[in-house]
C-alpha positions as CSV (number, residue, x, y, z in Angstrom):
1,M,0.8,-16.0,3.3
2,M,4.1,-15.4,4.7
3,F,7.0,-17.0,2.7
4,S,11.0,-16.7,1.9
5,K,12.0,-16.2,-1.5
6,D,12.8,-20.2,-2.0
7,E,10.0,-21.2,-0.5
8,I,7.5,-18.7,-3.5
9,I,9.9,-20.1,-5.6
10,Q,8.8,-23.9,-4.6
11,F,5.3,-22.7,-4.0
12,A,4.6,-21.7,-7.9
13,Q,6.4,-24.9,-8.9
14,E,4.0,-26.4,-6.6
15,E,0.6,-24.8,-6.9
16,D,0.6,-24.5,-10.3
17,V,1.1,-20.8,-10.3
18,K,1.6,-19.5,-14.3
19,F,1.1,-15.8,-13.6
20,I,3.0,-13.2,-10.4
21,R,1.8,-9.9,-10.9
22,L,4.3,-7.5,-9.1
23,A,1.8,-4.4,-7.6
24,F,3.2,-1.2,-6.9
25,C,0.9,2.2,-7.2
26,D,1.7,5.5,-8.3
27,V,2.4,8.4,-6.6
28,F,-1.7,8.8,-6.4
29,G,-2.1,5.7,-5.1
30,K,-3.6,3.9,-8.4
31,R,-3.0,0.2,-8.5
32,K,-0.7,-0.6,-11.0
33,N,1.2,-4.5,-11.8
34,I,3.3,-6.3,-14.6
35,S,2.8,-10.3,-15.2
36,I,5.9,-12.6,-14.7
37,M,6.4,-16.6,-15.6
38,P,7.4,-18.1,-12.7
39,E,10.6,-18.8,-14.4
40,E,11.4,-15.4,-14.0
41,L,11.3,-15.2,-10.0
42,P,14.9,-16.1,-9.2
43,R,15.8,-12.8,-11.5
44,A,12.7,-10.9,-10.3
45,F,13.9,-11.6,-6.7
46,E,18.0,-10.4,-7.2
47,Y,17.6,-8.2,-9.8
48,G,14.1,-6.5,-10.0
49,I,12.1,-6.5,-13.2
50,A,12.3,-2.9,-15.5
51,L,9.5,-0.5,-15.7
52,D,9.1,2.5,-17.7
53,A,8.8,4.9,-15.5
54,S,7.3,7.8,-17.9
55,A,4.7,5.9,-18.3
56,I,3.3,5.9,-14.4
57,A,1.9,9.1,-13.5
58,G,4.2,11.4,-11.4
59,F,7.5,9.0,-11.3
60,G,9.3,11.8,-13.6
61,D,9.9,12.1,-17.3
62,E,12.0,10.5,-20.5
63,T,15.2,11.6,-19.6
64,H,15.8,9.0,-16.9
65,S,13.1,6.4,-16.7
66,D,14.5,2.7,-15.7
67,L,12.9,1.9,-12.8
68,F,13.4,-1.8,-11.4
69,L,10.2,-3.9,-9.1
70,R,11.8,-6.2,-6.6
71,P,8.7,-8.4,-4.3
72,D,8.4,-8.3,-0.9
73,P,7.9,-11.8,-0.5
74,Q,5.7,-11.8,2.2
75,T,2.9,-9.8,1.0
76,L,2.0,-13.3,-1.6
77,T,-1.2,-14.0,-1.9
78,A,-3.5,-15.4,-4.6
79,L,-5.9,-13.7,-6.7
80,P,-9.3,-15.6,-6.3
81,W,-11.5,-14.6,-9.1
82,R,-8.8,-16.0,-11.2
83,P,-8.9,-19.8,-12.4
84,E,-7.5,-22.7,-9.8
85,H,-5.6,-24.1,-13.1
86,G,-3.2,-21.7,-13.8
87,R,-3.5,-19.8,-10.8
88,V,-2.8,-15.9,-10.9
89,V,-1.0,-14.6,-7.4
90,R,-0.1,-10.9,-6.2
91,M,3.3,-9.5,-4.4
92,L,3.7,-6.1,-3.2
93,S,6.6,-4.9,-4.8
94,S,9.3,-2.0,-3.8
95,I,10.8,0.2,-6.3
96,S,14.4,1.1,-7.3
97,Y,16.6,3.0,-8.9
98,P,18.9,0.9,-11.7
99,D,21.7,1.0,-9.1
100,G,19.7,-0.2,-6.3
101,R,18.4,3.0,-4.5
102,P,14.6,3.7,-3.5
103,F,12.7,5.4,-5.5
104,E,11.3,8.6,-3.8
105,C,7.9,8.3,-5.2
106,D,7.7,4.8,-3.7
107,T,5.0,5.9,-1.6
108,R,4.5,2.4,0.2
109,A,8.3,2.8,1.4
110,L,7.6,6.2,2.0
111,L,4.9,4.9,4.7
112,Q,6.8,1.6,5.7
113,R,10.3,4.5,6.6
114,T,7.4,6.9,8.6
115,A,6.7,4.3,10.4
116,A,10.0,2.2,12.1
117,E,10.8,6.0,12.8
118,A,7.4,6.9,14.8
119,S,8.2,3.0,16.5
120,A,11.7,4.6,16.9
121,K,10.4,7.6,18.7
122,G,8.3,5.2,21.1
123,Y,5.3,5.8,18.9
124,D,3.0,2.7,17.0
125,F,0.5,3.8,15.1
126,Y,-3.2,2.1,14.1
127,F,-4.8,2.4,11.3
128,G,-8.6,1.5,10.7
129,A,-10.2,2.5,7.2
130,E,-13.5,2.7,6.1
131,Q,-14.3,3.1,2.8
132,E,-17.6,4.3,0.8
133,F,-18.4,4.0,-2.5
134,Y,-21.2,3.6,-5.1
135,L,-22.4,0.7,-6.8
136,F,-23.9,1.6,-10.5
137,K,-25.4,0.3,-13.7
138,L,-23.7,-0.2,-16.8
139,D,-25.1,0.8,-20.5
140,G,-25.3,-1.5,-23.5
141,D,-22.3,-1.3,-24.4
142,G,-20.7,-2.2,-21.0
143,M,-20.7,1.3,-19.7
144,P,-20.5,2.6,-16.7
145,T,-23.5,5.1,-15.7
146,K,-24.9,7.4,-13.2
147,E,-28.1,4.9,-12.6
148,P,-27.3,3.9,-8.8
149,Y,-28.1,0.0,-8.3
150,D,-30.9,0.3,-5.8
151,T,-33.0,3.1,-4.2
152,A,-32.1,1.7,-0.7
153,G,-31.0,4.0,2.3
154,Y,-29.1,3.7,5.4
155,M,-28.9,0.6,6.6
156,D,-31.5,-1.1,4.9
157,I,-32.2,-4.9,4.1
158,A,-32.7,-6.7,1.0
159,P,-34.8,-6.3,-0.8
160,E,-34.4,-2.3,-1.3
161,D,-30.6,-2.9,-0.6
162,R,-29.6,-4.6,-4.0
163,G,-25.7,-4.7,-3.1
164,E,-25.9,-6.9,-0.3
165,N,-25.1,-9.8,-2.4
166,V,-22.2,-7.8,-4.0
167,R,-21.4,-7.1,-0.2
168,R,-20.5,-10.6,0.8
169,E,-18.7,-11.5,-2.3
170,V,-16.3,-9.0,-1.5
171,C,-15.8,-10.2,2.4
172,L,-15.7,-13.7,1.6
173,T,-13.3,-12.6,-1.8
174,L,-11.2,-10.4,0.5
175,E,-11.2,-13.1,4.0
176,R,-9.9,-15.7,1.4
177,M,-6.7,-13.4,0.7
178,G,-6.2,-13.1,3.9
179,V,-7.9,-9.9,5.2
180,R,-10.9,-9.6,7.4
181,P,-13.6,-7.1,7.5
182,E,-15.0,-5.6,10.4
183,S,-18.5,-4.6,9.2
184,S,-20.4,-3.8,6.0
185,H,-23.6,-2.2,5.1
186,H,-26.2,0.5,2.6
187,E,-25.0,3.4,3.2
188,E,-27.0,6.6,3.1
189,G,-27.0,7.1,-0.6
190,P,-29.2,5.4,-3.6
191,G,-26.4,2.7,-4.4
192,Q,-24.2,3.5,-1.5
193,N,-22.4,1.1,0.2
194,E,-19.3,0.8,2.8
195,V,-17.1,-1.9,4.1
196,D,-15.2,-1.2,7.5
197,F,-11.7,-2.9,9.0
198,R,-10.4,-3.4,11.8
199,Y,-7.7,-1.5,13.0
200,A,-3.6,-3.0,11.7
201,D,-0.3,-1.2,11.8
202,A,-0.1,1.4,9.3
203,L,1.4,-0.4,6.7
204,T,-0.9,-3.2,6.6
205,A,-4.0,-1.1,6.6
206,A,-3.3,1.4,3.6
207,D,-2.1,-2.3,2.0
208,Q,-5.3,-3.6,2.6
209,T,-7.1,-0.3,1.5
210,L,-5.5,-0.5,-1.9
211,L,-6.4,-4.0,-2.1
212,F,-10.5,-3.3,-1.3
213,Q,-10.5,-0.9,-3.5
214,T,-9.1,-3.5,-6.3
215,V,-12.2,-6.4,-4.8
216,V,-14.8,-4.2,-5.0
217,K,-14.3,-2.8,-8.9
218,T,-13.7,-6.5,-9.5
219,V,-16.2,-8.2,-7.8
220,A,-18.9,-5.5,-9.0
221,H,-17.8,-6.0,-13.1
222,R,-18.1,-9.4,-12.4
223,N,-22.1,-8.4,-11.7
224,G,-22.5,-6.7,-14.2
225,L,-21.8,-3.7,-11.8
226,C,-19.5,-0.2,-12.1
227,A,-18.1,0.4,-8.4
228,D,-17.1,4.1,-7.8
229,F,-14.8,5.3,-5.5
230,S,-14.9,8.6,-6.7
231,A,-15.7,12.3,-4.0
232,K,-18.8,13.2,-4.6
233,P,-20.5,10.4,-7.6
234,L,-24.0,12.4,-7.7
235,V,-24.5,15.8,-7.5
236,N,-27.4,16.1,-5.3
237,A,-26.8,12.4,-2.7
238,P,-24.3,12.1,0.2
239,G,-20.5,11.9,-1.0
240,N,-18.1,9.0,-0.5
241,G,-15.8,9.7,2.8
242,F,-12.6,7.4,3.7
243,H,-13.2,7.8,7.2
244,I,-9.6,6.8,8.9
245,N,-9.7,5.9,12.4
246,M,-6.1,6.8,14.2
247,S,-5.2,4.9,17.5
248,A,-2.0,4.7,19.7
249,P,-1.3,2.3,22.1
250,Q,1.3,4.7,23.7
251,A,-1.3,7.5,23.6
252,K,-3.5,5.9,26.5
253,D,-2.5,8.6,28.7
254,D,-5.1,11.0,27.8
255,D,-2.4,13.8,27.6
256,V,-0.8,12.0,24.6
257,F,-3.7,11.4,23.0
258,R,-5.1,14.6,23.0
259,R,-2.3,16.0,21.5
260,M,-1.9,13.6,18.7
261,I,-5.6,15.3,17.8
262,A,-4.0,18.9,17.7
263,G,-1.3,17.9,15.7
264,I,-3.6,17.0,13.1
265,L,-6.1,20.0,13.7
266,D,-2.9,22.0,13.1
267,K,-2.0,20.3,10.1
268,I,-4.4,19.2,8.2
269,G,-5.1,22.4,5.7
270,D,-1.4,21.5,4.6
271,M,-2.4,17.7,4.3
272,T,-6.2,18.5,2.0
273,L,-4.6,18.6,-0.8
274,F,-3.2,14.6,-0.2
275,L,-6.2,13.7,1.4
276,N,-8.5,14.8,-1.3
277,P,-6.6,15.1,-4.6
278,T,-9.5,16.4,-7.0
279,E,-11.6,18.9,-8.0
280,N,-14.2,16.4,-7.2
281,S,-13.4,16.5,-3.3
282,Y,-14.5,19.7,-2.8
283,R,-17.6,19.1,-3.7
284,R,-18.4,16.7,-0.9
285,F,-17.6,19.2,1.6
286,G,-19.8,21.0,4.0
287,R,-22.5,18.9,3.7
288,Q,-24.2,15.3,4.4
289,K,-21.9,14.4,7.0
290,A,-18.4,15.9,5.5
291,P,-17.0,18.1,7.3
292,G,-16.2,21.9,5.9
293,Y,-14.7,23.4,9.3
294,V,-11.6,22.5,11.5
295,S,-13.3,21.4,14.7
296,W,-13.8,18.5,16.7
297,S,-15.9,17.1,19.7
298,H,-17.0,13.2,21.0
299,E,-19.3,11.3,18.9
300,N,-20.4,14.4,16.8
301,R,-20.6,13.2,12.9
302,S,-20.5,17.0,12.1
303,Q,-16.5,17.2,12.7
304,L,-13.5,16.8,10.9
305,V,-12.6,14.4,14.1
306,R,-14.5,12.9,16.2
307,I,-14.0,10.8,19.0
308,P,-15.7,7.7,18.8
309,A,-17.8,6.2,22.0
310,A,-15.3,3.4,22.9
311,E,-12.5,2.6,25.5
312,G,-9.3,0.5,26.4
313,E,-7.8,-0.6,22.9
314,Y,-10.5,0.7,21.0
315,R,-10.2,4.2,21.8
316,R,-9.2,6.3,18.4
317,L,-9.3,9.2,16.7
318,E,-12.0,9.2,13.6
319,L,-10.6,11.7,10.9
320,R,-13.5,12.4,8.6
321,S,-12.4,14.5,5.8
322,P,-10.3,12.4,4.0
323,D,-12.2,10.7,0.3
324,P,-11.6,7.3,-1.7
325,T,-9.7,9.1,-4.2
326,A,-6.8,9.6,-1.7
327,N,-3.6,7.6,-1.6
328,P,-3.3,5.8,1.6
329,Y,-0.3,5.4,2.8
330,L,0.8,9.3,2.1
331,A,-2.5,9.9,4.4
332,F,-1.2,7.9,6.7
333,T,2.0,9.2,6.8
334,L,1.2,12.8,6.8
335,M,-1.5,11.3,9.8
336,I,2.0,10.2,11.7
337,R,4.2,13.1,10.6
338,A,1.5,15.4,12.7
339,A,0.4,13.6,15.6
340,L,3.8,13.9,16.1
341,A,4.4,17.2,15.5
342,G,1.2,17.4,17.9
343,I,2.9,15.2,21.0
344,D,6.9,17.0,20.1
345,Q,5.6,20.2,20.9
346,G,3.3,19.6,23.5
347,L,-0.1,21.5,21.0
348,A,-2.8,22.3,22.9
349,L,-5.9,21.1,21.4
350,P,-8.7,23.5,21.1
351,E,-12.0,23.0,23.6
352,P,-14.4,20.8,21.8
353,A,-17.7,21.8,19.3
354,D,-20.3,20.1,20.9
355,F,-23.1,21.3,18.4
356,N,-24.1,20.5,14.6
357,L,-21.2,22.5,12.5
358,Y,-24.1,22.1,9.8
359,T,-26.9,23.9,11.5
360,A,-24.8,26.5,13.8
361,D,-25.5,30.4,12.3
362,A,-22.3,32.5,10.7
363,Q,-20.9,34.2,14.3
364,T,-20.0,31.1,15.4
365,L,-19.2,28.8,12.3
366,A,-16.6,32.5,12.7
367,R,-14.6,31.5,15.3
368,F,-13.3,28.0,13.3
369,R,-11.0,27.6,10.6
370,K,-12.4,26.5,7.1
371,L,-10.6,23.4,5.0
372,P,-9.5,24.2,1.9
373,G,-12.4,25.1,-0.5
374,S,-11.2,24.0,-3.9
375,L,-7.9,21.9,-5.1
376,T,-6.3,25.4,-6.1
377,D,-6.4,26.1,-2.5
378,A,-5.4,23.1,-0.9
379,R,-2.3,23.0,-3.4
380,R,-1.7,26.6,-2.8
381,A,-1.1,25.6,1.7
382,A,1.0,22.3,0.9
383,A,3.2,24.6,-1.2
384,Q,3.8,27.2,1.0
385,S,4.0,24.5,4.2
386,D,7.1,23.1,6.1
387,F,5.1,20.1,7.2
388,V,4.6,19.1,3.8
389,R,8.8,19.6,2.6
390,E,9.5,18.0,5.6
391,S,7.5,15.1,5.6
392,L,7.1,14.2,1.7
393,P,10.3,13.9,-0.8
394,A,10.2,17.4,-3.7
395,A,9.2,14.8,-6.4
396,V,6.1,13.5,-5.1
397,L,4.8,17.6,-3.5
398,N,6.0,18.7,-6.9
399,A,3.5,16.1,-8.9
400,F,0.4,16.6,-6.5
401,L,0.9,21.1,-7.2
402,G,1.0,20.1,-11.1
């Protein structure tokens, strides 16, 4: 839905809207919101709605804790799982200081500025998200277990695939909210599922990624299940990947496309902390189609960067190291910055690794840089990186360094 501020106020009156959720996320990408009544909409648009920043992870301490949410009227959407009478709608919100200055840890606004700067340079980047998640059963008290909802495998069908109806409900719910998934299927792990999205501009794609997680968790709970997006929910089963497809219309030139890839390969160690922000993230690397080395190839799923078999407008790179605990606004921001660095600096792309890295011998693997092997290693790389300091506000970096 695309509305002006006055149209939203009128919409709330005419459509029996009783609650408006002003949504945002913390610096780590966790969704948050404040609910207001329709009578507060004029104040929200003109002055913003106050929040206690000291209670939000990465937003600072008690000394300067007043921030304001300012709703974006173009992001209005109804929540289909709430009642039709006394409707609930949601708007994404920017975050500012009391004097109106943008808050530096508003990662959505950071991506918005980054995309605009890239566009001013002549490059418009598009992203398509592929996120995996597990469905686990709940115990007698309604608490999550680690017992998978089914034992099906890759692209199996019902009745072995018990997640089919959950995925269907997720896709239909997203469609009602104006988001069109591209495909869905059972993944390799027991109870593991995946939904993929068509490419969109950076901000839209990041918004959709966080909305997707909210919808999946909501639908799973309505079905008596728990959705788990952590990087490695089960020790002996595949981890959850957040495969990020990235393209640019201006990269039809093969040299530009190759420099994009070279920039991401060059900066991947610096930005891994933000793509894989938990200890659990590093238990996924180097096995079961999760990369462990800095490499690229065509179609090859043992690589960090894969070039899918697609041409024309569908030509893209796929970064396979991130996991769903990443904040997509930060992930896309850093990928854009890295791609631009590769283009601006004319970085050369190394030769492709056209073999299976999971079965390669030690001598072969010694030719490649390894991804950071732990959260500590990733923090060290980010702390020492000029690229990260130039790409992210100091407050964001410090929040991740702990």
